[in-house]
N, CA, C and O of each residue as an XYZ file, in Angstrom:
904
protein
N      -0.096      9.421    -17.554
C       0.368      8.080    -17.188
C       1.225      8.169    -15.943
O       2.453      8.131    -16.013
N       0.566      8.287    -14.810
C       1.243      8.339    -13.515
C       0.723      7.189    -12.678
O      -0.487      6.993    -12.566
N       1.639      6.425    -12.085
C       1.237      5.253    -11.322
C       2.056      5.134    -10.046
O       3.248      5.437    -10.026
N       1.397      4.688     -8.981
C       2.090      4.274     -7.776
C       2.343      2.775     -7.875
O       1.485      2.018     -8.328
N       3.530      2.357     -7.448
C       3.853      0.938     -7.478
C       4.058      0.415     -6.066
O       4.679      1.066     -5.225
N       3.525     -0.771     -5.826
C       3.709     -1.450     -4.552
C       5.018     -2.245     -4.557
O       5.512     -2.633     -5.616
N       5.564     -2.479     -3.387
C       6.797     -3.267     -3.295
C       6.637     -4.630     -3.954
O       7.586     -5.160     -4.531
N       5.430     -5.200     -3.867
C       5.192     -6.524     -4.436
C       5.394     -6.545     -5.948
O       5.635     -7.602     -6.530
N       5.297     -5.389     -6.579
C       5.490     -5.307     -8.033
C       6.893     -5.771     -8.427
O       7.098     -6.216     -9.556
N       7.852     -5.674     -7.519
C       9.206     -6.143     -7.818
C       9.230     -7.637     -8.098
O      10.097     -8.127     -8.821
N       8.275     -8.358     -7.522
C       8.222     -9.810     -7.695
C       7.129    -10.232     -8.662
O       7.318    -11.150     -9.460
N       5.975     -9.557     -8.590
C       4.803     -9.992     -9.354
C       4.235     -8.814    -10.123
O       3.910     -7.773     -9.551
N       4.120     -8.998    -11.429
C       3.499     -7.989    -12.266
C       4.330     -7.657    -13.481
O       5.375     -7.017    -13.365
N       3.885     -8.079    -14.634
C       4.570     -7.750    -15.883
C       3.621     -7.079    -16.866
O       4.011     -6.752    -17.988
N       2.373     -6.872    -16.446
C       1.422     -6.195    -17.307
C       1.353     -4.721    -16.895
O       2.213     -4.236    -16.159
N       0.348     -4.031    -17.365
C       0.263     -2.595    -17.122
C      -0.206     -2.251    -15.722
O       0.243     -1.254    -15.157
N      -1.100     -3.049    -15.143
C      -1.824     -2.584    -13.957
C      -1.637     -3.405    -12.689
O      -1.968     -2.913    -11.610
N      -1.125     -4.632    -12.760
C      -1.025     -5.455    -11.557
C      -0.075     -4.839    -10.535
O       1.062     -4.491    -10.854
N      -0.564     -4.710     -9.292
C       0.192     -4.119     -8.182
C       0.646     -2.693     -8.480
O       1.709     -2.251     -8.043
N      -0.185     -1.998     -9.229
C       0.000     -0.578     -9.495
C      -1.315      0.153     -9.233
O      -2.393     -0.434     -9.338
N      -1.218      1.426     -8.894
C      -2.405      2.263     -8.727
C      -2.298      3.429     -9.698
O      -1.555      4.375     -9.438
N      -3.028      3.383    -10.817
C      -3.018      4.519    -11.746
C      -3.695      5.731    -11.108
O      -4.674      5.582    -10.377
N      -3.180      6.919    -11.380
C      -3.729      8.134    -10.799
C      -4.112      9.133    -11.888
O      -3.430      9.258    -12.906
N      -5.231      9.848    -11.650
C      -5.622     10.960    -12.509
C      -4.952     12.216    -11.948
O      -5.459     12.829    -11.009
N      -3.833     12.587    -12.520
C      -3.013     13.667    -11.989
C      -3.193     14.929    -12.821
O      -3.173     14.884    -14.051
N      -3.368     16.055    -12.137
C      -3.529     17.344    -12.810
C      -2.246     18.158    -12.808
O      -2.035     18.985    -13.695
N      -1.384     17.933    -11.819
C      -0.106     18.651    -11.800
C       0.942     17.820    -11.080
O       0.638     17.080    -10.144
N       2.191     17.958    -11.540
C       3.336     17.283    -10.935
C       4.382     18.343    -10.625
O       4.823     19.070    -11.515
N       4.772     18.427     -9.371
C       5.802     19.371     -8.948
C       7.021     18.581     -8.508
O       6.958     17.817     -7.544
N       8.139     18.766     -9.218
C       9.378     18.047     -8.918
C      10.360     19.032     -8.293
O      10.635     20.090     -8.859
N      10.881     18.681     -7.137
C      11.761     19.593     -6.407
C      13.062     18.884     -6.045
O      13.053     17.799     -5.462
N      14.181     19.516     -6.400
C      15.505     19.029     -6.015
C      16.184     20.104     -5.192
O      16.486     21.181     -5.705
N      16.426     19.827     -3.928
C      17.016     20.801     -3.015
C      18.389     20.315     -2.570
O      18.514     19.294     -1.894
N      19.423     21.070     -2.965
C      20.789     20.679     -2.659
C      21.198     21.218     -1.290
O      20.867     22.345     -0.921
N      21.921     20.388     -0.551
C      22.436     20.784      0.752
C      23.940     20.993      0.642
O      24.690     20.035      0.450
N      24.385     22.240      0.763
C      25.810     22.576      0.681
C      26.185     23.394      1.913
O      25.833     24.571      1.986
N      26.889     22.809      2.883
C      27.338     23.587      4.039
C      28.193     24.770      3.594
O      29.143     24.600      2.830
N      27.862     25.953      4.064
C      28.511     27.187      3.638
C      29.050     27.901      4.878
O      28.281     28.388      5.707
N      30.370     27.957      4.995
C      31.003     28.464      6.210
C      31.842     29.699      5.890
O      32.630     29.701      4.944
N      31.666     30.725      6.677
C      32.459     31.925      6.496
C      33.881     31.754      7.015
O      34.100     31.109      8.040
N      34.860     32.342      6.297
C      36.263     32.283      6.704
C      36.550     33.464      7.631
O      36.407     34.614      7.216
N      36.948     33.206      8.864
C      37.166     34.303      9.821
C      38.222     35.315      9.358
O      39.235     34.944      8.765
N      37.973     36.569      9.632
C      38.893     37.693      9.443
C      39.149     38.072      7.980
O      39.881     39.027      7.722
N      38.566     37.351      7.020
C      38.841     37.712      5.622
C      38.294     39.087      5.285
O      38.881     39.809      4.479
N      37.163     39.460      5.899
C      36.621     40.790      5.656
C      37.528     41.877      6.200
O      37.679     42.935      5.589
N      38.129     41.616      7.346
C      39.021     42.604      7.951
C      40.334     42.722      7.206
O      40.893     43.812      7.084
N      40.829     41.592      6.704
C      42.130     41.588      6.038
C      42.022     42.029      4.578
O      42.809     42.856      4.116
N      41.049     41.478      3.858
C      40.924     41.744      2.422
C      39.912     42.823      2.095
O      39.863     43.319      0.969
N      39.107     43.185      3.077
C      38.036     44.131      2.793
C      36.831     43.482      2.147
O      35.882     44.163      1.760
N      36.869     42.161      2.030
C      35.750     41.397      1.451
C      35.690     40.049      2.151
O      36.670     39.306      2.185
N      34.537     39.752      2.701
C      34.401     38.462      3.384
C      34.365     37.323      2.374
O      33.944     37.488      1.229
N      34.820     36.163      2.836
C      34.875     34.989      1.967
C      34.218     33.811      2.664
O      34.410     33.599      3.861
N      33.451     33.052      1.913
C      32.838     31.819      2.413
C      33.414     30.626      1.680
O      33.792     30.721      0.512
N      33.479     29.506      2.371
C      33.882     28.248      1.751
C      32.685     27.302      1.797
O      32.113     27.060      2.860
N      32.322     26.779      0.650
C      31.201     25.838      0.570
C      31.737     24.432      0.356
O      32.652     24.218     -0.438
N      31.160     23.481      1.070
C      31.563     22.080      0.965
C      30.469     21.315      0.218
O      29.449     20.941      0.799
N      30.696     21.088     -1.076
C      29.729     20.359     -1.880
C      29.968     18.865     -1.689
O      30.880     18.294     -2.287
N      29.155     18.241     -0.861
C      29.334     16.831     -0.531
C      28.329     15.931     -1.256
O      28.153     14.767     -0.896
N      27.677     16.482     -2.275
C      26.755     15.665     -3.064
C      25.501     15.277     -2.318
O      25.012     14.157     -2.466
N      24.971     16.189     -1.514
C      23.755     15.912     -0.745
C      22.586     16.686     -1.344
O      22.711     17.872     -1.648
N      21.470     16.022     -1.509
C      20.270     16.685     -2.026
C      19.044     15.893     -1.630
O      19.087     14.667     -1.527
N      17.953     16.599     -1.408
C      16.668     15.935     -1.183
C      15.822     16.133     -2.437
O      15.794     17.220     -3.013
N      15.135     15.071     -2.851
C      14.366     15.101     -4.094
C      12.943     14.651     -3.803
O      12.716     13.546     -3.312
N      11.998     15.513     -4.109
C      10.604     15.215     -3.811
C       9.731     15.416     -5.046
O      10.059     16.202     -5.935
N       8.628     14.700     -5.083
C       7.631     14.824     -6.151
C       6.277     15.040     -5.492
O       5.841     14.230     -4.674
N       5.617     16.132     -5.848
C       4.290     16.437     -5.325
C       3.264     16.283     -6.439
O       3.397     16.876     -7.509
N       2.247     15.485     -6.176
C       1.184     15.241     -7.150
C      -0.123     15.829     -6.631
O      -0.427     15.726     -5.442
N      -0.879     16.435     -7.507
C      -2.256     16.817     -7.186
C      -3.148     16.308     -8.298
O      -2.765     16.314     -9.468
N      -4.343     15.867     -7.927
C      -5.244     15.331     -8.919
C      -6.579     14.964     -8.319
O      -6.988     15.503     -7.291
N      -7.260     14.027     -8.983
C      -8.611     13.643     -8.594
C      -8.712     12.118     -8.551
O      -8.279     11.432     -9.478
N      -9.276     11.608     -7.489
C      -9.563     10.180     -7.391
C     -10.956      9.925     -7.949
O     -11.910     10.621     -7.604
N     -11.063      8.926     -8.810
C     -12.351      8.538     -9.383
C     -12.518      7.025     -9.234
O     -11.590      6.322     -8.836
N     -13.691      6.550     -9.554
C     -13.920      5.109     -9.544
C     -13.024      4.458    -10.584
O     -13.016      4.879    -11.741
N     -12.270      3.440    -10.191
C     -11.365      2.815    -11.147
C     -11.036      1.385    -10.743
O     -11.303      0.955     -9.621
N     -10.452      0.665    -11.686
C     -10.111     -0.738    -11.488
C      -8.754     -0.871    -10.816
O      -7.786     -0.232    -11.227
N      -8.686     -1.696     -9.788
C      -7.444     -2.000     -9.097
C      -7.189     -3.502     -9.235
O      -8.079     -4.323     -9.013
N      -5.940     -3.842     -9.610
C      -5.571     -5.245     -9.812
C      -4.420     -5.604     -8.878
O      -3.386     -4.935     -8.870
N      -4.605     -6.669     -8.087
C      -3.577     -7.074     -7.136
C      -3.336     -8.573     -7.198
O      -4.230     -9.364     -7.500
N      -2.087     -8.935     -6.898
C      -1.714    -10.337     -6.755
C      -0.609    -10.391     -5.708
O       0.379     -9.664     -5.809
N      -0.771    -11.246     -4.706
C       0.179    -11.258     -3.594
C       1.188    -12.398     -3.665
O       2.267    -12.304     -3.081
N       0.849    -13.470     -4.371
C       1.795    -14.574     -4.549
C       1.783    -14.996     -6.001
O       0.776    -14.843     -6.692
N       2.902    -15.529     -6.464
C       3.001    -15.907     -7.869
C       2.024    -17.009     -8.241
O       1.606    -17.108     -9.395
N       1.659    -17.837     -7.270
C       0.713    -18.921     -7.538
C      -0.723    -18.546     -7.176
O      -1.659    -19.293     -7.461
N      -0.887    -17.392     -6.551
C      -2.227    -16.977     -6.136
C      -3.019    -16.369     -7.277
O      -2.473    -16.057     -8.336
N      -4.305    -16.206     -7.050
C      -5.177    -15.657     -8.077
C      -4.993    -14.147     -8.197
O      -4.611    -13.469     -7.244
N      -5.274    -13.646     -9.387
C      -5.241    -12.210     -9.632
C      -6.604    -11.647     -9.255
O      -7.627    -12.117     -9.754
N      -6.631    -10.658     -8.389
C      -7.889    -10.057     -7.959
C      -8.032     -8.694     -8.618
O      -7.168     -7.828     -8.482
N      -9.132     -8.520     -9.330
C      -9.390     -7.272    -10.047
C     -10.767     -6.759     -9.640
O     -11.779     -7.430     -9.845
N     -10.792     -5.565     -9.062
C     -12.046     -5.004     -8.568
C     -12.148     -3.542     -8.983
O     -11.141     -2.870     -9.203
N     -13.384     -3.065     -9.085
C     -13.638     -1.648     -9.325
C     -13.937     -0.998     -7.983
O     -14.910     -1.346     -7.315
N     -13.093     -0.052     -7.596
C     -13.237      0.606     -6.301
C     -13.792      2.014     -6.490
O     -13.455      2.705     -7.452
N     -14.648      2.426     -5.557
C     -15.150      3.789     -5.596
C     -14.017      4.753     -5.246
O     -12.974      4.342     -4.738
N     -14.235      6.031     -5.522
C     -13.223      7.031     -5.182
C     -12.961      7.049     -3.682
O     -11.832      7.285     -3.251
N     -14.001      6.801     -2.884
C     -13.846      6.791     -1.435
C     -13.027      5.588     -0.976
O     -12.190      5.703     -0.081
N     -13.272      4.437     -1.593
C     -12.484      3.250     -1.270
C     -11.027      3.443     -1.667
O     -10.116      3.037     -0.946
N     -10.819      4.068     -2.822
C      -9.454      4.308     -3.280
C      -8.719      5.264     -2.336
O      -7.540      5.070     -2.040
N      -9.425      6.298     -1.866
C      -8.826      7.229     -0.902
C      -8.436      6.488      0.375
O      -7.333      6.666      0.893
N      -9.354      5.651      0.882
C      -9.068      4.898      2.095
C      -7.888      3.946      1.874
O      -7.042      3.780      2.753
N      -7.843      3.328      0.699
C      -6.778      2.377      0.385
C      -5.415      3.061      0.411
O      -4.481      2.553      1.032
N      -5.291      4.205     -0.254
C      -3.994      4.883     -0.320
C      -3.610      5.456      1.039
O      -2.432      5.456      1.398
N      -4.595      5.947      1.804
C      -4.295      6.396      3.164
C      -3.727      5.252      3.997
O      -2.761      5.437      4.737
N      -4.331      4.066      3.875
C      -3.840      2.922      4.646
C      -2.450      2.508      4.177
O      -1.633      2.054      4.979
N      -2.175      2.664      2.867
C      -0.844      2.342      2.352
C       0.192      3.352      2.847
O       1.324      2.980      3.155
N      -0.193      4.624      2.922
C       0.725      5.634      3.442
C       1.059      5.366      4.906
O       2.129      5.740      5.385
N       0.139      4.717      5.610
C       0.315      4.436      7.030
C       1.092      3.152      7.273
O       1.437      2.851      8.416
N       1.373      2.390      6.225
C       2.086      1.118      6.393
C       3.597      1.370      6.420
O       4.047      2.511      6.317
N       4.366      0.299      6.559
C       5.819      0.415      6.532
C       6.366     -0.416      5.379
O       5.630     -1.126      4.694
N       7.672     -0.309      5.185
C       8.301     -1.041      4.093
C       8.298     -2.542      4.329
O       8.621     -3.304      3.418
N       7.943     -2.985      5.525
C       7.878     -4.411      5.803
C       6.669     -5.062      5.144
O       6.689     -6.256      4.844
N       5.614     -4.277      4.917
C       4.387     -4.815      4.311
C       4.452     -4.641      2.786
O       4.083     -3.595      2.252
N       4.923     -5.671      2.109
C       5.193     -5.555      0.674
C       3.923     -5.352     -0.141
O       3.978     -4.793     -1.237
N       2.773     -5.798      0.379
C       1.523     -5.660     -0.366
C       0.811     -4.351     -0.054
O      -0.240     -4.066     -0.628
N       1.367     -3.560      0.842
C       0.774     -2.272      1.205
C       1.725     -1.105      0.928
O       1.285      0.028      0.734
N       3.004     -1.383      0.912
C       3.992     -0.319      0.829
C       4.171      0.205     -0.598
O       4.560     -0.539     -1.498
N       3.884      1.481     -0.789
C       4.145      2.136     -2.073
C       5.595      2.606     -2.069
O       5.956      3.491     -1.293
N       6.423      2.027     -2.920
C       7.847      2.352     -2.893
C       8.361      2.964     -4.196
O       9.567      3.129     -4.381
N       7.425      3.300     -5.103
C       7.882      3.867     -6.375
C       6.786      4.699     -7.025
O       5.602      4.372     -6.941
N       7.204      5.786     -7.676
C       6.319      6.549     -8.556
C       6.834      6.394     -9.972
O       8.035      6.493    -10.226
N       5.927      6.152    -10.879
C       6.294      5.942    -12.278
C       5.476      6.877    -13.156
O       4.247      6.811    -13.166
N       6.156      7.743    -13.889
C       5.470      8.537    -14.909
C       6.413      8.790    -16.078
O       7.633      8.787    -15.919
N       5.836      9.007    -17.241
C       6.582      9.031    -18.493
C       6.594     10.430    -19.110
O       5.652     11.204    -18.940
N       7.671     10.739    -19.823
C       7.785     12.034    -20.496
C       8.390     11.837    -21.890
O       9.116     10.867    -22.113
N       8.102     12.743    -22.828
C       8.637     12.628    -24.190
C      10.116     12.993    -24.235
O      10.563     13.871    -23.497
N      10.876     12.320    -25.099
C      12.320     12.507    -25.134
C      12.864     12.472    -26.559
O      12.498     11.605    -27.353
N      13.747     13.429    -26.873
C      14.447     13.440    -28.150
C      15.865     12.860    -28.055
O      16.365     12.281    -29.020
N      16.505     13.014    -26.904
C      17.938     12.761    -26.769
C      18.187     11.460    -26.012
O      17.588     11.210    -24.966
N      19.085     10.634    -26.560
C      19.317      9.318    -25.967
C      20.422      9.357    -24.917
O      20.869     10.429    -24.510
N      20.856      8.173    -24.482
C      21.834      8.023    -23.411
C      23.193      8.622    -23.767
O      23.962      8.984    -22.877
N      23.498      8.728    -25.079
C      24.784      9.230    -25.541
C      24.708     10.680    -25.997
O      25.596     11.154    -26.706
N      23.658     11.386    -25.599
C      23.439     12.792    -25.933
C      23.337     13.011    -27.442
O      23.831     14.003    -27.979
N      22.694     12.075    -28.099
C      22.425     12.176    -29.530
C      20.931     11.982    -29.760
O      20.231     11.414    -28.921
N      20.448     12.465    -30.918
C      19.027     12.288    -31.215
C      18.712     10.803    -31.359
O      19.519     10.029    -31.874
N      17.545     10.431    -30.903
C      17.116      9.047    -31.005
C      16.849      8.674    -32.469
O      16.735      9.540    -33.337
N      16.754      7.382    -32.714
C      16.474      6.900    -34.068
C      15.155      7.474    -34.569
O      14.153      7.478    -33.854
N      15.170      7.955    -35.800
C      13.986      8.524    -36.458
C      13.456      9.762    -35.748
O      12.273     10.082    -35.860
N      14.328     10.465    -35.013
C      13.939     11.678    -34.295
C      14.906     12.802    -34.660
O      16.116     12.584    -34.729
N      14.380     13.990    -34.893
C      15.196     15.178    -35.128
C      14.693     16.299    -34.232
O      13.746     16.130    -33.463
N      15.363     17.468    -34.353
C      14.912     18.617    -33.568
C      13.547     19.117    -33.998
O      12.912     19.889    -33.280
N      13.090     18.683    -35.167
C      11.806     19.133    -35.694
C      10.676     18.141    -35.445
O       9.529     18.422    -35.791
N      10.974     16.993    -34.856
C       9.931     16.011    -34.582
C       8.936     16.582    -33.582
O       9.341     17.005    -32.499
N       7.651     16.607    -33.907
C       6.653     17.134    -32.947
C       6.698     16.380    -31.628
O       6.922     15.170    -31.599
N       6.487     17.099    -30.548
C       6.624     16.498    -29.229
C       5.640     15.340    -29.016
O       5.939     14.395    -28.286
N       4.473     15.418    -29.652
C       3.496     14.339    -29.488
C       3.913     13.065    -30.221
O       3.340     12.002    -29.980
N       4.905     13.158    -31.116
C       5.377     11.987    -31.850
C       6.657     11.400    -31.272
O       7.179     10.416    -31.796
N       7.159     11.984    -30.213
C       8.407     11.509    -29.626
C       8.186     10.254    -28.791
O       7.105     10.065    -28.234
N       9.195      9.398    -28.698
C       9.088      8.253    -27.781
C       9.069      8.744    -26.336
O       9.454      9.877    -26.045
N       8.617      7.877    -25.441
C       8.532      8.247    -24.029
C       9.477      7.381    -23.206
O       9.854      6.283    -23.617
N       9.850      7.893    -22.040
C      10.619      7.105    -21.091
C      10.268      7.540    -19.676
O       9.800      8.659    -19.467
N      10.492      6.657    -18.698
C      10.109      6.977    -17.326
C      11.062      7.988    -16.696
O      12.272      7.940    -16.920
N      10.503      8.899    -15.908
C      11.305      9.915    -15.242
C      12.148      9.295    -14.139
O      11.661      8.485    -13.350
N      13.428      9.689    -14.092
C      14.315      9.342    -12.983
C      15.191     10.567    -12.693
O      15.148     11.563    -13.414
N      15.973     10.469    -11.642
C      16.952     11.508    -11.340
C      18.344     11.110    -11.836
O      19.339     11.707    -11.424
N      18.424     10.106    -12.716
C      19.700      9.615    -13.225
C      20.283     10.570    -14.270
O      19.574     11.398    -14.842
N      21.598     10.432    -14.506
C      22.282     11.178    -15.556
C      22.544     10.283    -16.755
O      22.703      9.069    -16.619
N      22.589     10.898    -17.934
C      22.941     10.153    -19.136
C      24.390      9.669    -19.052
O      25.226     10.297    -18.401
N      24.677      8.553    -19.715
C      26.030      7.993    -19.699
C      27.053      8.995    -20.208
O      28.191      9.015    -19.738
N      26.659      9.824    -21.160
C      27.559     10.832    -21.728
C      28.088     11.779    -20.652
O      29.202     12.290    -20.773
N      27.300     12.017    -19.603
C      27.685     12.932    -18.530
C      28.391     12.239    -17.371
O      28.786     12.893    -16.406
N      28.552     10.922    -17.458
C      29.079     10.168    -16.317
C      30.543      9.773    -16.461
O      30.979      8.769    -15.898
N      31.303     10.566    -17.218
C      32.697     10.219    -17.491
C      33.515     10.072    -16.213
O      34.348      9.171    -16.113
N      33.285     10.952    -15.231
C      34.092     10.938    -14.012
C      33.287     10.490    -12.796
O      33.712     10.688    -11.657
N      32.124      9.886    -13.039
C      31.296      9.401    -11.941
C      31.611      7.934    -11.669
O      31.945      7.176    -12.580
N      31.498      7.549    -10.397
C      31.833      6.181     -9.997
C      30.590      5.452     -9.510
O      29.788      6.008     -8.760
N      30.434      4.210     -9.940
C      29.348      3.374     -9.430
C      27.970      3.741     -9.941
O      26.973      3.419     -9.294
N      27.885      4.405    -11.085
C      26.577      4.807    -11.601
C      25.855      3.667    -12.298
O      24.628      3.665    -12.395
N      26.628      2.691    -12.789
C      26.015      1.615    -13.558
C      25.596      2.050    -14.945
O      24.900      1.317    -15.649
N      26.019      3.250    -15.344
C      25.637      3.762    -16.662
C      26.732      4.702    -17.158
O      26.707      5.898    -16.868
N      27.689      4.161    -17.902
C      28.771      4.944    -18.484
C      28.852      4.651    -19.972
O      28.219      3.717    -20.465
N      29.630      5.448    -20.681
C      29.770      5.219    -22.130
C      30.431      3.875    -22.406
O      30.152      3.237    -23.422
N      31.312      3.443    -21.495
C      31.965      2.138    -21.676
C      31.049      0.985    -21.296
O      31.155     -0.114    -21.839
N      30.149      1.250    -20.356
C      29.213      0.218    -19.913
C      27.827      0.833    -19.741
O      27.384      1.049    -18.613
N      27.134      1.118    -20.853
C      25.837      1.807    -20.766
C      24.738      0.894    -20.242
O      24.754     -0.316    -20.467
N      23.781      1.497    -19.537
C      22.600      0.771    -19.088
C      21.442      1.107    -20.026
O      21.614      1.813    -21.020
N      20.270      0.592    -19.694
C      19.086      0.844    -20.517
C      18.182      1.900    -19.894
O      17.013      2.019    -20.263
N      18.722      2.666    -18.948
C      17.909      3.613    -18.189
C      17.272      4.682    -19.062
O      16.198      5.191    -18.739
N      17.940      5.033    -20.189
C      17.399      6.051    -21.079
C      16.845      5.464    -22.377
O      16.616      6.195    -23.340
N      16.631      4.154    -22.406
C      15.973      3.544    -23.562
C      14.515      3.963    -23.606
O      13.867      4.090    -22.567
N      14.002      4.175    -24.803
C      12.596      4.537    -24.954
C      11.719      3.372    -24.504
O      12.045      2.208    -24.738
N      10.618      3.699    -23.864
C       9.683      2.678    -23.402
C       8.775      2.270    -24.559
O       8.092      3.109    -25.147
N       8.774      1.014    -24.870
C       7.915      0.530    -25.943
C       6.474      0.371    -25.479
O       5.550      0.376    -26.293
N       6.283      0.231    -24.167
C       4.944      0.163    -23.575
C       5.074      0.532    -22.106
O       6.187      0.645    -21.592
N       3.961      0.720    -21.434
C       4.020      1.024    -20.003
C       3.802     -0.225    -19.160
O       3.648     -0.139    -17.942
N       3.790     -1.389    -19.810
C       3.531     -2.627    -19.075
C       4.790     -3.210    -18.451
O       4.701     -4.102    -17.608
N       5.972     -2.719    -18.853
C       7.204     -3.264    -18.309
C       7.481     -2.778    -16.906
O       6.736     -1.969    -16.352
N       8.564     -3.282    -16.336
C       9.013     -2.833    -15.026
C      10.183     -1.870    -15.223
O      11.193     -2.225    -15.830
N      10.039     -0.671    -14.714
C      11.021      0.378    -14.945
C      11.588      0.890    -13.633
O      11.024      0.671    -12.561
N      12.730      1.587    -13.746
C      13.398      2.119    -12.557
C      12.524      3.134    -11.848
O      12.336      3.045    -10.635
N      11.980      4.109    -12.591
C      11.135      5.128    -11.992
C      11.839      5.861    -10.859
O      13.064      5.979    -10.856
N      11.069      6.349     -9.906
C      11.612      7.038     -8.736
C      11.229      6.234     -7.501
O      10.053      6.141     -7.151
N      12.225      5.656     -6.845
C      11.987      4.852     -5.654
C      12.067      5.725     -4.408
O      12.816      6.701     -4.368
N      11.291      5.363     -3.393
C      11.299      6.124     -2.151
C      10.111      5.782     -1.289
O       9.759      4.612     -1.137
N       9.488      6.810     -0.718
C       8.361      6.571      0.185
C       7.395      7.746      0.138
O       7.780      8.870     -0.182
N       6.134      7.470      0.462
C       5.136      8.529      0.561
C       5.338      9.288      1.859
O       5.238      8.713      2.943
N       5.619     10.568      1.750
C       5.764     11.405      2.937
C       4.391     11.798      3.479
O       4.176     11.837      4.690
N       3.454     12.093      2.551
C       2.104     12.460      2.988
C       1.118     12.215      1.863
O       1.467     12.249      0.683
N      -0.126     11.968      2.258
C      -1.231     11.814      1.307
C      -2.443     12.514      1.909
O      -2.864     12.194      3.021
N      -2.998     13.469      1.172
C      -4.109     14.278      1.680
C      -5.268     14.231      0.699
O      -5.075     14.395     -0.506
N      -6.465     14.008      1.209
C      -7.657     14.033      0.366
C      -8.608     15.116      0.844
O      -8.664     15.439      2.031
N      -9.353     15.667     -0.103
C     -10.300     16.741      0.194
C     -11.660     16.347     -0.352
O     -11.885     16.382     -1.562
N     -12.573     15.971      0.544
C     -13.908     15.528      0.142
C     -14.846     16.734      0.150
O     -15.121     17.324      1.194
N     -15.332     17.084     -1.053
C     -16.207     18.246     -1.227
C     -17.542     17.764     -1.783
O     -17.574     17.092     -2.815
N     -18.627     18.093     -1.124
C     -19.944     17.587     -1.510
C     -20.295     17.935     -2.953
O     -20.858     17.111     -3.673
N     -19.964     19.159     -3.377
C     -20.338     19.597     -4.722
C     -19.559     18.869     -5.812
O     -19.934     18.938     -6.982
N     -18.480     18.173     -5.451
C     -17.665     17.455     -6.431
C     -17.915     15.952     -6.395
O     -17.235     15.193     -7.086
N     -18.882     15.519     -5.595
C     -19.205     14.100     -5.475
C     -19.470     13.498     -6.864
O     -20.160     14.125     -7.668
N     -18.938     12.291     -7.172
C     -18.197     11.396     -6.274
C     -16.673     11.521     -6.374
O     -15.952     10.712     -5.791
N     -16.175     12.524     -7.105
C     -14.727     12.693     -7.210
C     -14.154     13.243     -5.905
O     -14.833     13.947     -5.158
N     -12.904     12.910     -5.650
C     -12.211     13.370     -4.450
C     -10.857     13.938     -4.859
O     -10.050     13.244     -5.478
N     -10.610     15.188     -4.515
C      -9.316     15.779     -4.792
C      -8.250     15.236     -3.839
O      -8.540     14.919     -2.685
N      -7.015     15.133     -4.334
C      -5.939     14.622     -3.482
C      -4.632     15.349     -3.778
O      -4.444     15.934     -4.845
N      -3.748     15.292     -2.806
C      -2.365     15.716     -2.986
C      -1.476     14.671     -2.340
O      -1.806     14.129     -1.285
N      -0.351     14.391     -2.976
C       0.537     13.340     -2.508
C       1.973     13.838     -2.581
O       2.403     14.373     -3.603
N       2.705     13.661     -1.497
C       4.119     14.028     -1.457
C       4.950     12.762     -1.371
O       4.783     11.952     -0.459
N       5.850     12.603     -2.335
C       6.692     11.411     -2.417
C       8.145     11.848     -2.380
O       8.537     12.775     -3.088
N       8.945     11.185     -1.555
C      10.341     11.566     -1.394
C      11.248     10.441     -1.893
O      11.084      9.278     -1.523
N      12.202     10.811     -2.736
C      13.128      9.834     -3.290
C      14.105      9.364     -2.223
O      14.676     10.176     -1.496
N      14.298      8.043     -2.130
C      15.234      7.486     -1.153
C      15.434      6.007     -1.465
O      14.622      5.379     -2.145
N      16.520      5.476     -0.956
C      16.713      4.028     -0.937
C      16.277      3.551      0.439
O      16.961      3.791      1.434
N      15.146      2.881      0.492
C      14.548      2.508      1.769
C      15.019      1.122      2.189
O      14.934      0.166      1.418
N      15.513      1.024      3.410
C      15.903     -0.275      3.954
C      14.639     -0.952      4.459
O      14.031     -0.503      5.430
N      14.249     -2.029      3.798
C      12.946     -2.588      4.125
C      12.906     -4.107      4.190
O      11.872     -4.710      3.900
N      13.998     -4.726      4.561
C      13.970     -6.179      4.704
C      13.128     -6.572      5.921
O      13.282     -6.027      7.014
N      12.252     -7.519      5.696
C      11.388     -7.984      6.779
C      12.152     -8.988      7.655
O      12.357    -10.138      7.267
N      12.566     -8.529      8.842
C      13.352     -9.413      9.707
C      12.501    -10.459     10.407
O      13.037    -11.320     11.105
N      11.167    -10.402     10.232
C      10.294    -11.447     10.779
C      10.124    -12.586      9.768
O       9.581    -13.638     10.106
N      10.584    -12.381      8.540
C      10.306    -13.332      7.465
C      11.330    -14.460      7.500
O      11.273    -15.371      6.674
């Protein structure tokens, strides 16, 4: 259950598929790279016989998600205005490849083309307060666990000294609530597509292999022409 979401989904779409592109994903690579400036202290090696470095942890990190999988013929559902008709079509794998390439080439100003979120779900035993969920124990089989969308957020239990998280023990959010269905609108991972690559191989026709790199960010995307 991996889906790309268009910016328009923020306004239109409360079902499972409208303004979303479901993907057949074979692997997900999640990377968090922390940036910590590390500076050596002059003369400490000469004075103490051991050099010393000072690191400045300023809370900087880059977070990326790499997807690999296969594009197949599938249904795409779009709606651009709340009063407009819902368009549902079956696109070939080649059309889907062209569609996502064109979306990767768009900007955040084009709400009907811009992919600004990745949404995928994982099984979870532990809730927002670092306790087992209702009707869940350490022995509950993983296939029977509730699911929730992946984010880079922290549980409220860990946010005692964090500021502006919107999720604390005194004021908890629903970010770690179990998803009752995948039709709702969830936080997921917001950002932008860094790259999208397809590999067309004759022997695999009509399937098309793809790789997609998505980078987490808060994108400034107000349309100043609007």
